[in-house]
N, C-alpha and C positions, 0 to 999 in steps of 0.2 A: 532206677526205680525199684522199690522194694515190693516183693510180691509174696503173699501168703501161699505156701506150697499146699497142694491138695492132700487131703488125708485119705481119700477114697481109693481103694485098689481098682475100682472100675475105671476111674479116670486115667490111671496109669496104664491099665491094660488097653484102653482105647488108643493110647499113644504109641503102642508097640509097632503097629504097621507103619505109622507115620515116621517113627524113628528109623525104621529100616530103609524106607524110600529116601528120606532126607539125609541118610548117612551120618546121623548124629553120633552114633557110637556102636561098637560091636554089641550084639544082643546075646552073646554067649554067657554073660554073667547072670546067674540065676536070681529069680525073684523080683517082685515088684519093688522092694526096697532098694535093690541095686539099681534098677532103672530110674527110680525116683532120685537117687543120689546122683546119677549121671546127669539128669536134667537139672537138678538144683545147682550142680557145679559145672554146668556147661561153660565153655571158654568165653572170656570177655574180650570184645573188640574195643580197643582203646584208641584214643586220639594221638596222632603223631606228635602234636604240639606239647603233649605232657611227658614225652619220653626223652631221656638223654640220648645222645648220639650212639652210645654203646649199649643201649637197652637190648636185652636178650631177644625181645620180639623182633626188633629190626635185624639183628644178626641172624635170627632164624629165617626171616623172610629172604634175606640176601642169600643164605645158603640154599633155600628152596628154589629160588630163581636160577642159581648156578646149577643146581642138580637137574632142573628141567631142561636147561640149555644143553646139558651133557647127554641127555637121553637120545636114542636114535629117532630119526624122523618118523619111523613106523609106529612109535609108541604114542598113543593118544594123549599121554600126559606131558609130552615134550612141549617146550616153550612155543614153538611155531605152530604145533598142532592145536594147542589151546587157543592161540590167536585166530586160527582158521575157523574155529567154531563160531566166533563172533562174525567173521566175514560171511560165513555160510548161512547163519541162522538169526542173527540179532534183529529184533524189531525196534524201529524208531518211528516217532511220530504217531504212535497209537498207544492204547491202554495196556498192551502187553509189555511195554518197555520196562516197567518196574518189576513185575514178577519174573520175567526172563532173566534180567540181570541179577536178581536175587538168587536164582538157581545157579547161574554162572559163578557167582562169588562163592556160594556154598560148596560146590564140588571142587572148585579150585583150592579152597581152603583145606578141604580134606586131602587133596594131593600134596599140599605143602606139609601137612602133618606126617603123611606116610613117608615122603622122601627124606625128611629130616629126623624122624623118630620122636618129634616133639608133639605128643598127643594133646597137650593143652594149648597148642598154638592157636591164636585167632588173628585174623587179618586186622591190621590197624586201619584207621581212616584218616584222610586229610581234611581237617576242619578248615576249609578255605575261607569261611566267614571270619575266622579269627586269625588265620595264618595265610596271608595274601600272596606269599611267594612260594615257589616250588620248595618243598622241605629239603633241608641240607643233606639227609642221607641219600638223596637221589641225584646229587651233583657230583662233580669230580671228573673222572676220566674212565677209560675202558677197563681199568683194574677194579672198578666198582661194578658189581653185577647189577646194581640198581640204576646205573647211569645208561643213558642212550644218547647218541649224538643226533644233531639236527634239530633240537628244540629251539624255539624262538623266544619263549617267555621266561628266560632265565634271569635270576637276580642281577641288577636291582629292579627289573620289571615286576610290577605288582598288580594284582587284580583290582579293578575299580569297584566302588560301592554299588553301582547300579546293577552289577551282575552277580555279586555275592554278599552284599551288605545286609545289615540287620533289618533295614526297612523292607528290602526285598523279601527276606526270610519271613518277616511278619505277614507280608501279603500271601506268600506261598502257604505257610502253616495256618493262616487264617482262612484259607479257601475251604468252604464246607463241602463243595460238590466234587465227588471223586472223578467225574468225567473231565472237569477242568483241572484238577490237581494232577491227574495221572495221564493226561493226553486223551485224544478223541477215541471213542469206541470204534472197533474194527471187527469185521466178521471172521477174518483169518489173521495169521500171525504177522505178516510182513508188509501190508500196505501202509504207506505213510499218508495219513489223512489229516492230521491236525495236531499241533503241539500245545500242551499246557505250559504254564510258566516255569514249572520245575525243570522240565526237559528243555524248553526253548531257551531259557536264560542261564541259570548256573551250569546245567549240564553241558549244553552246547558251547557256551562261552569258555569253559575250562578246556575243552578239546582244542578250540581255536587258539586260546592263550598259550597253552603248552607248545602246540605246534609240532612239527616233525611228523613222526608216525602217529602221534596222538590225533592228528587231523584227518585220519583215514579209518576205514573199517578194519585195518590191521592194528588199531590203537592198543590192543592188549599186549603188543610187543614192547610197549613202554611200561616198565614196572609201576609207574605212578598211576597208570590206568586203574588198577585194582583199588588203590587208595581213594581215588576220586569217586569211583562207583560205590565204594563202601560208605562214603559220605552221603550219596544219594539214598542209599539204603537206610542210613541213620535218620535221615529226614523223614522217610516214609514211616519208619517205626515211631518217630516222635508224633507224626500226624495221627497214626492209628492208636498206639498203646499209651501215649501220654495225654494227647489232646482229645482222644475218644471219638475220632471221625471214622465212619464206616466205609469200607470198600464196597463196591457194587456186589449185589448178589445175582446179577445177570448171568445166566448159565453159559452164554457165549463167552464170558470171561472165566468163570470159575471152572468150567469143564474143559477148557483148552488144554490139550495135552502138550507137554514139553518133552516127551519121551523120545529117545533116539538121538538126542543132540549132545548130551554131556557124557562124561565118563566118571567112574568112581575112583577111589584111591588106588585100585589095582589096575585101572585102565579099561575096565569093562563098561560097556555102554549102559546108560541108565534108562530104564523104561518105567512106565507107570506113574510118572510124576505129572500132576496137574497144577494149574494155577491156584485152584482153591486149596490144595494141600500146602502149597508154599506159604499161605497165610500164617501157618503155625510154626514156620522155621525159627523165628526169633524166640519162641517159647521153648523149643525142644533142642535146638542145635547150637545156639550162641546167644549172647546178650551184649548190650552196649554199656560203656562206662557212663559217668555222669558229667563228662566234659560238655558244658552246655553252650550252644551257640544261640540260645533263646533267652539267656538270663537278663538281657537288657531290653527285651521286647515286652513291655509292660502290659500290652493289650491282650496277651495270650494267657488264658487261665486254664491250667491243667485240669483234666477230668479223669484222673487216674483210676483205672479199674484194678483194684488191689488184689482181689481174689483170683487166683489162677484159673479156676474152672470157669468163672464168669468171663474172664478175658478171653480164654480159649473159645468159649461159645460165641462171644461177640465177633471174634476174628473169623470163625467158621461160617457164621450166618450172614455177615455183611448187612446190607440194607438196600432198599429200593431207591435207586438214584435215577433222576431224569433231568435232562436239559432240553427243553422243548422250544423250538423256534416259534415265536409269535409273529414276527414280521421282520422284513428287511427294510429298515427305515432310511437307508441311504447307501449308495454305492458309487464307485468311481470307475473310470476307464484305466487303461494301461499308462504307466509313466516310468521314468528312470530316476534313480537316486545315485549321483556320483559319490564314490567312496571319498570321505573327507569333507563332504558338503551335505546340504539339506535339500529336500524337495517337498513341495506342498501339493496336496490334493484337496480340492474344495468339494465338499459333499453337500448336496441339497437334501435337507431332512424333511421327510414326509411324516404326517401324523404326529406333529410335535407334542400334542397333549399326552400321548402315550409315554413320554419321558418323565412325566410327573411322578411316577411311582418307582423310578429307577434308583437303586441304591448299590453301593459297593458291597458285594458278597451277600446281598439280600435275595429275595425270591424273584424280583424283577431285575434282570441284568442287561446292561448295554455292552455288547461285545464287539470290538473291532477285529475283524479277521483280515489279515494281510496275506495275500496270495502271491508268492513269487512266480514270475513267468518261467523261471528256470532255476535250478540249484546253482549257486555260485561255485566256481571252480575251486575256491579256497574258503576256509572258515576263519580267515585272519582279520575279520572285522565284525562288529556287531551293530545293531540298529536301535537307536533311541527313538521313542515316539512321544511327540508333544501334540497338544491341541490348542488352536487359537494363539499361536506364538510365531508371528511372521519373521521376526529377527532372531534366528536361531542357527547354531552351528555346533561343531564338535566341542567347543569350549563352554557352551551354555550349561550353567549348573542344573543339576537334576533334582534339587531339593525344593523347587518352586511348585506352585499349584497347577501348572499346565503340563508338567511332565507326567506321563501315564504309564510308562513301562519300557521294556527293551526285550530284544530277542537276538539270537545268534544262530549260526548254521552248523549242522554236522550231518553231512550226507555225502559220502565219498563218491564223486562222479565215476571213479573206476569201478564201483560196485553196481552202478545203475544197470538194471536188467539182469544182474547175476542172480540166478535162481529166483527170478521175479522180484527181487528186492529193488526198491527205488523206482519201479516202473511208474508209480503214481506220485513220486516225490515232488515233482514240479507243481502239483496241485495241492500240496499239503499246506494248510493255513497256519499262521502264527496268530494266536488269540491274545488280545490285550483287553482287559476290562477297563472301560472308560467311565464306569459308573461314578467313581470318586470325583471326576471332573464335573459331572452333572450335579452331584450333591453340592459341590463347592459353588457352582453357579446359583443354585437355588438358595443356598445359605447367604450369598451376597446380595440377594434380591434381584439379580439380573434375570432378564427374560431368557427362557430356554431358546436355543439357537434354531433358526430356520436354515442356516448354513453353518457347517462346521468345517473349519480348516484343520487338516491333519498334516503335521510335519514329520517326516522320517529323516533321521540324520544317521548316515552310515559312518561309523567311527572305527578307525584302525585299532586292533588289539594292542595293548602295551607291549613293548619289547622289540618290535620290528615293523617297518613300513608294510602296509597291505599290498599284496600283489594284485588283488582284484581292483578293477577300475570302476565298475558300475553294478548296481543292483537293479535288475529289471523286474518290475512289479506288474502283474497282469491286472490287478485291481484291488480295491478295498471294499469291504462290505461291513456296514454298521448294522448289527443284528440285535433286535430286541428278543430276549429269551426268558423263559420261566424256568427257574431252578427249583427242583424238589429234591430234598435230601434228608436223611434222618438227622435228628438233633444229636449233638455230641453225647456220647455215652458217659454218664456220670456214675460215680459210686452210688450204689443203692444202699438203703438202710440195711445194716447188718454186714456189709462188706468191710473188711478191715484193711488198713494200709500197712 
């Protein structure tokens, strides 16, 4: 994306404090013009699929990983110490998931630059929508610093469409509500309360697909972790900076402190960083290439904010976002889903006329919340969700009108209760929007249902048989909700691209 650079010194001076906290560049070079030049030429995070195997970026990353592994355990920058940050602090299943991992990537990237001397280095990302297998630089044997043993999803195993495909990406990027895009609101950093589709489906599925240490909260010990999370970061930037969707301006989110968790390039602990400040990181510290995973998604129309000051203001201010429950129109009791098979829950729908206004991604939403009774011991399967399809199984195509979505699990049982993490994970819901199914029913002239059969199909990840045998579900809840969210931010008259 091309951006017009700011001409005002005021705007550059406002960025100085942010630059220091985000570790974008040393601030010893004098003058606004020098700072502006650093911002303009900030490193580019590129897609692995566009790189040859001997690309300098890959070689630098390999050297950085090797250097971290060689550091003493007492050094906060060492490989295992960096992974321990994730185990001790990472939020999952709430709206701090995205900004926390943004900070994690940012400071890790700074350490890579320091240890290799490559000041222009930027982390690559694994575009798994277009590249369905683990990238070749991460394969081989122990002589390769980017290889780790114990993975299950090795080639020829490949990721399926429903967890990374373009139809799914259209759904995720087309979601206007931040609370559904970024997972459920939470008052503190670590309770798992509810998963949006971005986290529940591609994020969780990749951890389970790769397997090995990637299936645990020590997942950063696999070098592919950082490539995977940089793709999640790439999607967030696309949703904000290209499609013009606003993050929440709720102070419970923007003012959350992430200080004391990460370290800088010298190993010193970082303080003073807030979630709100991290909104500016893609403008000040790095940028992304143009390798597009959205080029074939015709329904998405970019609303690029081309003027940097306007874009910075948009990211700083966010918007008022609400997802208000109107009614619980149906619910179920507990049931079990055998892995490799399907299970059906029959829901009796009350207040059927209320469904007349339901639309996919509109103000009236019909959300199916699936609440596990417990976290599975492994993440080596994912769950497909259908409605009104009694004859269904793991081989049932997902391109039909009765398929509504999928989700997967990433919550290391070994970490449950560790520093309070995961203590509520068993109650964290997976949210699937079934509004499209209701729209299709109305379009076909069919009556809105007084009963709705929901099928859950637990499907093993490609690459290895699932060790899990059963998914225990405490219940389903069909929730009618009202979504209020700012309209996508478009270029205003006078803004240039």
